[in-house]
Steps between C-alpha positions, in 0.01 A plus 500: 500500500651837405536742789314829497699772327765268356538559129519175303830474316691227321781326687820708525328804341696731733818408311366696201400801712774764486377656826577180694868466596665171413503254790571134566167322452629144499340429837174604669475858620260646755438875481369625834464810715841563651358695795226265618570280803270229361691497171835505677384201705395325179842572350667344803268200472593460132869524587461239775291245308654534153714186516635548148593867546318594183264783607602863455321793660461852364352791694228666294645838590824421315556614141452142382188450712335819374580417137372141518180598683433772243561252219219284637263794542539524877549837666836502679390809697217291653679172560234282659596190310760235480626419155657162443696414185551135420624382161434850364133496599354744752258425783368748755321520833372176652590297192861614543503399867349159426751433220796603718384272785444212259845538346668522841333171594484340842284679755484808274261309275230558761418825317343282231199474731421857391403355161189362672372857520327637191725736303297804601550419869871435448536844342295671774706334772824598331387860442386537863838380629690712248305818577549468875843334508685789670232546765473126571865397472706820510799599293836333470744580222587197289832644383614554859463129577817377673454143374782440245303225324206734447727786386658264244158448341415870462484653154543875550 
């Protein structure tokens, strides 16, 4: 199911977009809010459970993050979405979270239970969390993370 606001594009379409800086897209990349404590926690979770060391993380406030979000029709000035790139294809919001958890495997696959909710409810749940993320979870800067494994994964 396509996420609300995500512009449908062919795989690897960003490679042809001159406004998107070149980047290593040979492994999955999660674009997330670099100031949200919930997102920072998710980044740490990815770093901890990614047994193959394949996931990369890009703050949406970075030059790369802003360019890629814009490419997919998402407003980087109102970053209430995750964007997940896997094999050149983009997924956003709850679909992105479910795909990341599935790829990580193990106990992270529990997010697949969210697929039991109708798509409209998935999107509402995601939007509610995204809109109130700072109030509910606070702020914590992703780029200031002291964890060397997490810092290694950052695309800035």
